[in-house]
N, CA, C and O atoms as a GROMACS GRO file, in nm:
protein
  416
    1PHE      N    1   1.119  -3.974  -7.698
    1PHE     CA    2   1.187  -3.900  -7.804
    1PHE      C    3   1.156  -3.957  -7.943
    1PHE      O    4   1.172  -3.888  -8.044
    2ARG      N    5   1.114  -4.079  -7.946
    2ARG     CA    6   1.081  -4.139  -8.075
    2ARG      C    7   0.959  -4.073  -8.139
    2ARG      O    8   0.947  -4.069  -8.261
    3ASN      N    9   0.870  -4.021  -8.055
    3ASN     CA   10   0.748  -3.961  -8.106
    3ASN      C   11   0.763  -3.814  -8.145
    3ASN      O   12   0.670  -3.754  -8.200
    4VAL      N   13   0.878  -3.754  -8.116
    4VAL     CA   14   0.899  -3.614  -8.149
    4VAL      C   15   0.924  -3.601  -8.298
    4VAL      O   16   1.011  -3.665  -8.356
    5SER      N   17   0.845  -3.516  -8.358
    5SER     CA   18   0.858  -3.493  -8.501
    5SER      C   19   0.914  -3.352  -8.522
    5SER      O   20   0.851  -3.253  -8.484
    6TRP      N   21   1.030  -3.343  -8.583
    6TRP     CA   22   1.092  -3.213  -8.604
    6TRP      C   23   1.014  -3.131  -8.706
    6TRP      O   24   1.012  -3.008  -8.699
    7THR      N   25   0.952  -3.198  -8.801
    7THR     CA   26   0.874  -3.122  -8.900
    7THR      C   27   0.754  -3.056  -8.833
    7THR      O   28   0.719  -2.943  -8.867
    8THR      N   29   0.692  -3.124  -8.738
    8THR     CA   30   0.581  -3.064  -8.665
    8THR      C   31   0.627  -2.943  -8.586
    8THR      O   32   0.559  -2.841  -8.583
    9THR      N   33   0.742  -2.954  -8.521
    9THR     CA   34   0.798  -2.844  -8.444
    9THR      C   35   0.828  -2.726  -8.536
    9THR      O   36   0.798  -2.612  -8.502
   10LYS      N   37   0.888  -2.753  -8.651
   10LYS     CA   38   0.920  -2.646  -8.747
   10LYS      C   39   0.793  -2.581  -8.799
   10LYS      O   40   0.787  -2.459  -8.815
   11GLU      N   41   0.691  -2.662  -8.826
   11GLU     CA   42   0.564  -2.607  -8.875
   11GLU      C   43   0.500  -2.517  -8.770
   11GLU      O   44   0.448  -2.410  -8.802
   12LYS      N   45   0.503  -2.560  -8.644
   12LYS     CA   46   0.446  -2.479  -8.536
   12LYS      C   47   0.522  -2.348  -8.521
   12LYS      O   48   0.461  -2.243  -8.499
   13LYS      N   49   0.654  -2.354  -8.534
   13LYS     CA   50   0.735  -2.233  -8.522
   13LYS      C   51   0.702  -2.138  -8.638
   13LYS      O   52   0.691  -2.017  -8.617
   14LYS      N   53   0.686  -2.192  -8.758
   14LYS     CA   54   0.652  -2.109  -8.873
   14LYS      C   55   0.515  -2.046  -8.854
   14LYS      O   56   0.495  -1.929  -8.888
   15GLN      N   57   0.420  -2.122  -8.802
   15GLN     CA   58   0.286  -2.068  -8.776
   15GLN      C   59   0.292  -1.956  -8.673
   15GLN      O   60   0.223  -1.855  -8.686
   16LEU      N   61   0.374  -1.974  -8.571
   16LEU     CA   62   0.390  -1.872  -8.468
   16LEU      C   63   0.448  -1.745  -8.529
   16LEU      O   64   0.399  -1.635  -8.504
   17VAL      N   65   0.554  -1.759  -8.608
   17VAL     CA   66   0.617  -1.644  -8.672
   17VAL      C   67   0.518  -1.574  -8.764
   17VAL      O   68   0.510  -1.451  -8.763
   18ASP      N   69   0.443  -1.650  -8.842
   18ASP     CA   70   0.342  -1.592  -8.932
   18ASP      C   71   0.235  -1.518  -8.853
   18ASP      O   72   0.190  -1.411  -8.894
   19SER      N   73   0.193  -1.576  -8.741
   19SER     CA   74   0.090  -1.514  -8.657
   19SER      C   75   0.141  -1.382  -8.598
   19SER      O   76   0.068  -1.283  -8.594
   20ILE      N   77   0.263  -1.383  -8.551
   20ILE     CA   78   0.322  -1.262  -8.494
   20ILE      C   79   0.332  -1.152  -8.599
   20ILE      O   80   0.302  -1.036  -8.571
   21LEU      N   81   0.373  -1.188  -8.720
   21LEU     CA   82   0.381  -1.090  -8.828
   21LEU      C   83   0.244  -1.033  -8.862
   21LEU      O   84   0.230  -0.913  -8.886
   22LEU      N   85   0.143  -1.117  -8.862
   22LEU     CA   86   0.007  -1.072  -8.891
   22LEU      C   87  -0.042  -0.974  -8.785
   22LEU      O   88  -0.100  -0.870  -8.818
   23ILE      N   89  -0.019  -1.006  -8.659
   23ILE     CA   90  -0.059  -0.918  -8.549
   23ILE      C   91   0.018  -0.787  -8.556
   23ILE      O   92  -0.039  -0.679  -8.536
   24ARG      N   93   0.148  -0.796  -8.584
   24ARG     CA   94   0.231  -0.676  -8.595
   24ARG      C   95   0.181  -0.586  -8.708
   24ARG      O   96   0.172  -0.464  -8.691
   25GLN      N   97   0.148  -0.646  -8.824
   25GLN     CA   98   0.096  -0.568  -8.936
   25GLN      C   99  -0.035  -0.499  -8.899
   25GLN      O  100  -0.059  -0.384  -8.936
   26PHE      N  101  -0.120  -0.570  -8.825
   26PHE     CA  102  -0.247  -0.512  -8.780
   26PHE      C  103  -0.222  -0.388  -8.694
   26PHE      O  104  -0.284  -0.284  -8.716
   27PHE      N  105  -0.131  -0.400  -8.597
   27PHE     CA  106  -0.104  -0.288  -8.509
   27PHE      C  107  -0.039  -0.172  -8.584
   27PHE      O  108  -0.070  -0.056  -8.556
   28VAL      N  109   0.051  -0.200  -8.677
   28VAL     CA  110   0.114  -0.093  -8.755
   28VAL      C  111   0.009  -0.023  -8.840
   28VAL      O  112   0.006   0.100  -8.846
   29SER      N  113  -0.077  -0.100  -8.906
   29SER     CA  114  -0.180  -0.042  -8.994
   29SER      C  115  -0.283   0.040  -8.917
   29SER      O  116  -0.334   0.139  -8.968
   30ASN      N  117  -0.312  -0.001  -8.796
   30ASN     CA  118  -0.420   0.062  -8.720
   30ASN      C  119  -0.372   0.140  -8.597
   30ASN      O  120  -0.451   0.175  -8.510
   31PHE      N  121  -0.242   0.167  -8.591
   31PHE     CA  122  -0.187   0.228  -8.470
   31PHE      C  123  -0.249   0.364  -8.439
   31PHE      O  124  -0.282   0.392  -8.324
   32THR      N  125  -0.266   0.448  -8.541
   32THR     CA  126  -0.323   0.580  -8.518
   32THR      C  127  -0.463   0.570  -8.462
   32THR      O  128  -0.496   0.638  -8.365
   33SER      N  129  -0.547   0.486  -8.522
   33SER     CA  130  -0.684   0.474  -8.470
   33SER      C  131  -0.687   0.409  -8.333
   33SER      O  132  -0.769   0.446  -8.249
   34ILE      N  133  -0.599   0.312  -8.308
   34ILE     CA  134  -0.593   0.249  -8.176
   34ILE      C  135  -0.557   0.355  -8.071
   34ILE      O  136  -0.616   0.359  -7.963
   35THR      N  137  -0.461   0.439  -8.104
   35THR     CA  138  -0.417   0.542  -8.010
   35THR      C  139  -0.526   0.646  -7.988
   35THR      O  140  -0.556   0.682  -7.874
   36LYS      N  141  -0.585   0.694  -8.097
   36LYS     CA  142  -0.685   0.801  -8.084
   36LYS      C  143  -0.818   0.752  -8.028
   36LYS      O  144  -0.885   0.825  -7.955
   37GLU      N  145  -0.858   0.629  -8.062
   37GLU     CA  146  -0.991   0.581  -8.023
   37GLU      C  147  -0.991   0.494  -7.898
   37GLU      O  148  -1.096   0.472  -7.838
   38VAL      N  149  -0.874   0.444  -7.859
   38VAL     CA  150  -0.869   0.356  -7.742
   38VAL      C  151  -0.780   0.414  -7.632
   38VAL      O  152  -0.826   0.439  -7.520
   39VAL      N  153  -0.653   0.436  -7.664
   39VAL     CA  154  -0.556   0.477  -7.562
   39VAL      C  155  -0.590   0.614  -7.504
   39VAL      O  156  -0.599   0.630  -7.382
   40GLN      N  157  -0.608   0.713  -7.589
   40GLN     CA  158  -0.633   0.849  -7.539
   40GLN      C  159  -0.763   0.861  -7.460
   40GLN      O  160  -0.761   0.918  -7.350
   41PRO      N  161  -0.876   0.810  -7.510
   41PRO     CA  162  -0.998   0.820  -7.428
   41PRO      C  163  -0.989   0.742  -7.296
   41PRO      O  164  -1.040   0.788  -7.194
   42LEU      N  165  -0.924   0.626  -7.298
   42LEU     CA  166  -0.914   0.547  -7.176
   42LEU      C  167  -0.817   0.606  -7.075
   42LEU      O  168  -0.824   0.574  -6.956
   43SER      N  169  -0.726   0.691  -7.120
   43SER     CA  170  -0.627   0.747  -7.028
   43SER      C  171  -0.694   0.831  -6.919
   43SER      O  172  -0.638   0.850  -6.811
   44LYS      N  173  -0.814   0.883  -6.947
   44LYS     CA  174  -0.888   0.959  -6.846
   44LYS      C  175  -0.949   0.867  -6.742
   44LYS      O  176  -0.976   0.909  -6.629
   45LEU      N  177  -0.972   0.740  -6.779
   45LEU     CA  178  -1.038   0.645  -6.690
   45LEU      C  179  -0.944   0.542  -6.630
   45LEU      O  180  -0.962   0.500  -6.515
   46HIS      N  181  -0.846   0.503  -6.706
   46HIS     CA  182  -0.757   0.394  -6.662
   46HIS      C  183  -0.613   0.443  -6.665
   46HIS      O  184  -0.563   0.484  -6.770
   47ALA      N  185  -0.548   0.438  -6.553
   47ALA     CA  186  -0.413   0.495  -6.538
   47ALA      C  187  -0.308   0.429  -6.627
   47ALA      O  188  -0.208   0.492  -6.661
   48HIS      N  189  -0.331   0.305  -6.666
   48HIS     CA  190  -0.227   0.232  -6.740
   48HIS      C  191  -0.249   0.229  -6.890
   48HIS      O  192  -0.173   0.164  -6.961
   49SER      N  193  -0.351   0.296  -6.941
   49SER     CA  194  -0.374   0.292  -7.085
   49SER      C  195  -0.262   0.363  -7.161
   49SER      O  196  -0.222   0.318  -7.269
   50GLU      N  197  -0.212   0.472  -7.107
   50GLU     CA  198  -0.101   0.543  -7.172
   50GLU      C  199   0.025   0.456  -7.172
   50GLU      O  200   0.104   0.460  -7.267
   51LEU      N  201   0.043   0.379  -7.068
   51LEU     CA  202   0.156   0.286  -7.062
   51LEU      C  203   0.147   0.184  -7.176
   51LEU      O  204   0.247   0.151  -7.239
   52PHE      N  205   0.025   0.135  -7.202
   52PHE     CA  206   0.002   0.044  -7.315
   52PHE      C  207   0.040   0.112  -7.446
   52PHE      O  208   0.108   0.052  -7.530
   53GLY      N  209  -0.003   0.237  -7.463
   53GLY     CA  210   0.029   0.311  -7.586
   53GLY      C  211   0.177   0.330  -7.604
   53GLY      O  212   0.230   0.314  -7.714
   54LYS      N  213   0.246   0.366  -7.496
   54LYS     CA  214   0.391   0.386  -7.504
   54LYS      C  215   0.462   0.255  -7.536
   54LYS      O  216   0.553   0.251  -7.619
   55ARG      N  217   0.420   0.148  -7.471
   55ARG     CA  218   0.484   0.017  -7.494
   55ARG      C  219   0.462  -0.028  -7.638
   55ARG      O  220   0.555  -0.076  -7.704
   56ALA      N  221   0.341  -0.014  -7.687
   56ALA     CA  222   0.312  -0.051  -7.826
   56ALA      C  223   0.394   0.032  -7.923
   56ALA      O  224   0.448  -0.020  -8.020
   57GLU      N  225   0.405   0.162  -7.897
   57GLU     CA  226   0.483   0.248  -7.985
   57GLU      C  227   0.631   0.214  -7.982
   57GLU      O  228   0.698   0.219  -8.085
   58LEU      N  229   0.683   0.178  -7.866
   58LEU     CA  230   0.823   0.136  -7.857
   58LEU      C  231   0.847   0.009  -7.939
   58LEU      O  232   0.948  -0.003  -8.008
   59ILE      N  233   0.754  -0.084  -7.930
   59ILE     CA  234   0.770  -0.210  -8.004
   59ILE      C  235   0.763  -0.185  -8.155
   59ILE      O  236   0.836  -0.247  -8.232
   60LEU      N  237   0.676  -0.094  -8.197
   60LEU     CA  238   0.654  -0.068  -8.340
   60LEU      C  239   0.734   0.052  -8.392
   60LEU      O  240   0.714   0.093  -8.506
   61PHE      N  241   0.822   0.108  -8.311
   61PHE     CA  242   0.888   0.235  -8.342
   61PHE      C  243   0.946   0.240  -8.483
   61PHE      O  244   0.923   0.336  -8.556
   62ASN      N  245   1.020   0.139  -8.522
   62ASN     CA  246   1.087   0.140  -8.653
   62ASN      C  247   0.990   0.123  -8.769
   62ASN      O  248   1.023   0.157  -8.883
   63ASP      N  249   0.871   0.070  -8.743
   63ASP     CA  250   0.774   0.047  -8.848
   63ASP      C  251   0.675   0.163  -8.866
   63ASP      O  252   0.605   0.170  -8.967
   64LEU      N  253   0.669   0.252  -8.768
   64LEU     CA  254   0.573   0.363  -8.772
   64LEU      C  255   0.634   0.485  -8.840
   64LEU      O  256   0.748   0.521  -8.812
   65PRO      N  257   0.557   0.550  -8.928
   65PRO     CA  258   0.604   0.678  -8.982
   65PRO      C  259   0.612   0.780  -8.868
   65PRO      O  260   0.539   0.770  -8.770
   66GLN      N  261   0.699   0.877  -8.882
   66GLN     CA  262   0.722   0.974  -8.776
   66GLN      C  263   0.593   1.047  -8.737
   66GLN      O  264   0.574   1.079  -8.620
   67GLY      N  265   0.506   1.073  -8.831
   67GLY     CA  266   0.381   1.144  -8.804
   67GLY      C  267   0.282   1.063  -8.721
   67GLY      O  268   0.186   1.119  -8.668
   68GLU      N  269   0.302   0.932  -8.710
   68GLU     CA  270   0.211   0.847  -8.634
   68GLU      C  271   0.263   0.814  -8.495
   68GLU      O  272   0.204   0.733  -8.423
   69ARG      N  273   0.371   0.874  -8.457
   69ARG     CA  274   0.426   0.852  -8.323
   69ARG      C  275   0.370   0.958  -8.229
   69ARG      O  276   0.381   1.078  -8.257
   70PHE      N  277   0.311   0.914  -8.119
   70PHE     CA  278   0.246   1.006  -8.026
   70PHE      C  279   0.325   1.025  -7.898
   70PHE      O  280   0.315   1.130  -7.835
   71PHE      N  281   0.404   0.925  -7.858
   71PHE     CA  282   0.470   0.927  -7.728
   71PHE      C  283   0.622   0.932  -7.736
   71PHE      O  284   0.687   0.981  -7.644
   72VAL      N  285   0.678   0.883  -7.846
   72VAL     CA  286   0.822   0.860  -7.854
   72VAL      C  287   0.881   0.933  -7.975
   72VAL      O  288   0.824   0.932  -8.084
   73THR      N  289   0.997   0.995  -7.953
   73THR     CA  290   1.075   1.051  -8.063
   73THR      C  291   1.214   0.988  -8.057
   73THR      O  292   1.249   0.923  -7.959
   74LYS      N  293   1.291   1.008  -8.162
   74LYS     CA  294   1.427   0.951  -8.162
   74LYS      C  295   1.510   1.007  -8.047
   74LYS      O  296   1.594   0.936  -7.991
   75SER      N  297   1.488   1.132  -8.013
   75SER     CA  298   1.570   1.195  -7.908
   75SER      C  299   1.534   1.146  -7.767
   75SER      O  300   1.619   1.149  -7.678
   76ASN      N  301   1.410   1.102  -7.745
   76ASN     CA  302   1.372   1.059  -7.610
   76ASN      C  303   1.344   0.909  -7.599
   76ASN      O  304   1.292   0.864  -7.497
   77ILE      N  305   1.376   0.834  -7.701
   77ILE     CA  306   1.339   0.691  -7.702
   77ILE      C  307   1.399   0.615  -7.584
   77ILE      O  308   1.331   0.531  -7.524
   78GLU      N  309   1.524   0.641  -7.550
   78GLU     CA  310   1.587   0.566  -7.441
   78GLU      C  311   1.526   0.601  -7.306
   78GLU      O  312   1.504   0.512  -7.223
   79SER      N  313   1.498   0.727  -7.282
   79SER     CA  314   1.438   0.764  -7.153
   79SER      C  315   1.295   0.709  -7.143
   79SER      O  316   1.255   0.663  -7.036
   80VAL      N  317   1.219   0.714  -7.252
   80VAL     CA  318   1.083   0.659  -7.251
   80VAL      C  319   1.089   0.508  -7.231
   80VAL      O  320   1.008   0.452  -7.157
   81ARG      N  321   1.185   0.442  -7.296
   81ARG     CA  322   1.200   0.297  -7.281
   81ARG      C  323   1.230   0.260  -7.136
   81ARG      O  324   1.170   0.168  -7.081
   82LYS      N  325   1.323   0.331  -7.074
   82LYS     CA  326   1.360   0.302  -6.934
   82LYS      C  327   1.242   0.326  -6.839
   82LYS      O  328   1.214   0.244  -6.752
   83LYS      N  329   1.174   0.439  -6.857
   83LYS     CA  330   1.060   0.471  -6.771
   83LYS      C  331   0.948   0.368  -6.789
   83LYS      O  332   0.885   0.326  -6.691
   84THR      N  333   0.924   0.328  -6.912
   84THR     CA  334   0.819   0.231  -6.941
   84THR      C  335   0.854   0.096  -6.880
   84THR      O  336   0.768   0.030  -6.821
   85GLN      N  337   0.978   0.054  -6.895
   85GLN     CA  338   1.021  -0.073  -6.837
   85GLN      C  339   1.008  -0.071  -6.684
   85GLN      O  340   0.965  -0.169  -6.623
   86THR      N  341   1.046   0.041  -6.624
   86THR     CA  342   1.037   0.054  -6.479
   86THR      C  343   0.891   0.046  -6.434
   86THR      O  344   0.859  -0.024  -6.338
   87LYS      N  345   0.802   0.118  -6.504
   87LYS     CA  346   0.660   0.114  -6.468
   87LYS      C  347   0.602  -0.025  -6.486
   87LYS      O  348   0.524  -0.071  -6.402
   88LEU      N  349   0.639  -0.093  -6.595
   88LEU     CA  350   0.589  -0.229  -6.617
   88LEU      C  351   0.638  -0.323  -6.507
   88LEU      O  352   0.562  -0.408  -6.459
   89LYS      N  353   0.763  -0.309  -6.469
   89LYS     CA  354   0.819  -0.393  -6.363
   89LYS      C  355   0.745  -0.369  -6.231
   89LYS      O  356   0.710  -0.464  -6.161
   90GLU      N  357   0.720  -0.242  -6.198
   90GLU     CA  358   0.646  -0.208  -6.076
   90GLU      C  359   0.504  -0.263  -6.082
   90GLU      O  360   0.452  -0.316  -5.983
   91LEU      N  361   0.441  -0.251  -6.197
   91LEU     CA  362   0.304  -0.299  -6.214
   91LEU      C  363   0.296  -0.450  -6.199
   91LEU      O  364   0.206  -0.502  -6.134
   92ARG      N  365   0.393  -0.521  -6.259
   92ARG     CA  366   0.395  -0.667  -6.244
   92ARG      C  367   0.415  -0.707  -6.099
   92ARG      O  368   0.351  -0.801  -6.050
   93LYS      N  369   0.504  -0.636  -6.030
   93LYS     CA  370   0.530  -0.666  -5.889
   93LYS      C  371   0.404  -0.641  -5.806
   93LYS      O  372   0.366  -0.723  -5.723
   94GLU      N  373   0.338  -0.528  -5.830
   94GLU     CA  374   0.217  -0.492  -5.757
   94GLU      C  375   0.104  -0.591  -5.785
   94GLU      O  376   0.037  -0.637  -5.693
   95LYS      N  377   0.083  -0.623  -5.913
   95LYS     CA  378  -0.024  -0.718  -5.949
   95LYS      C  379   0.005  -0.856  -5.892
   95LYS      O  380  -0.086  -0.924  -5.845
   96GLY      N  381   0.131  -0.897  -5.897
   96GLY     CA  382   0.169  -1.026  -5.840
   96GLY      C  383   0.146  -1.030  -5.690
   96GLY      O  384   0.097  -1.129  -5.636
   97LYS      N  385   0.182  -0.920  -5.623
   97LYS     CA  386   0.163  -0.912  -5.478
   97LYS      C  387   0.014  -0.917  -5.445
   97LYS      O  388  -0.027  -0.988  -5.353
   98ASN      N  389  -0.067  -0.841  -5.520
   98ASN     CA  390  -0.211  -0.841  -5.497
   98ASN      C  391  -0.272  -0.978  -5.522
   98ASN      O  392  -0.363  -1.020  -5.451
   99LEU      N  393  -0.221  -1.046  -5.624
   99LEU     CA  394  -0.272  -1.180  -5.656
   99LEU      C  395  -0.242  -1.277  -5.542
   99LEU      O  396  -0.329  -1.352  -5.501
  100TRP      N  397  -0.117  -1.274  -5.492
  100TRP     CA  398  -0.080  -1.364  -5.381
  100TRP      C  399  -0.157  -1.329  -5.254
  100TRP      O  400  -0.197  -1.419  -5.180
  101GLU      N  401  -0.178  -1.201  -5.228
  101GLU     CA  402  -0.255  -1.162  -5.110
  101GLU      C  403  -0.398  -1.213  -5.119
  101GLU      O  404  -0.456  -1.258  -5.020
  102ALA      N  405  -0.455  -1.207  -5.238
  102ALA     CA  406  -0.592  -1.256  -5.258
  102ALA      C  407  -0.600  -1.407  -5.241
  102ALA      O  408  -0.697  -1.460  -5.187
  103LEU      N  409  -0.496  -1.477  -5.287
  103LEU     CA  410  -0.495  -1.622  -5.276
  103LEU      C  411  -0.469  -1.671  -5.135
  103LEU      O  412  -0.518  -1.776  -5.095
  104LEU      N  413  -0.391  -1.594  -5.060
  104LEU     CA  414  -0.358  -1.636  -4.923
  104LEU      C  415  -0.455  -1.572  -4.828
  104LEU      O  416  -0.446  -1.594  -4.707
   0.00000   0.00000   0.00000
């Protein structure tokens, strides 16, 4: 405990917060192009790309102008949130099961 420096911990936390804000700003600024150029084309090839788009939109919902929302509206936000959480939970369970089966 003598070697723990609280200033170092605070600096790391500040760097983390700054990094998260930078990434968030990037996604807010580029959300329309990410959706149109990545999520929508990949949805024909990869079943979970739309899930990524919905999850990203839910996270950024309050920061996105209404015209840039593709999957979520104020009236359906709770149902989309619940469905997305359920799908993510199922996906994690399935991927975890597949990972353990491969390892064993």
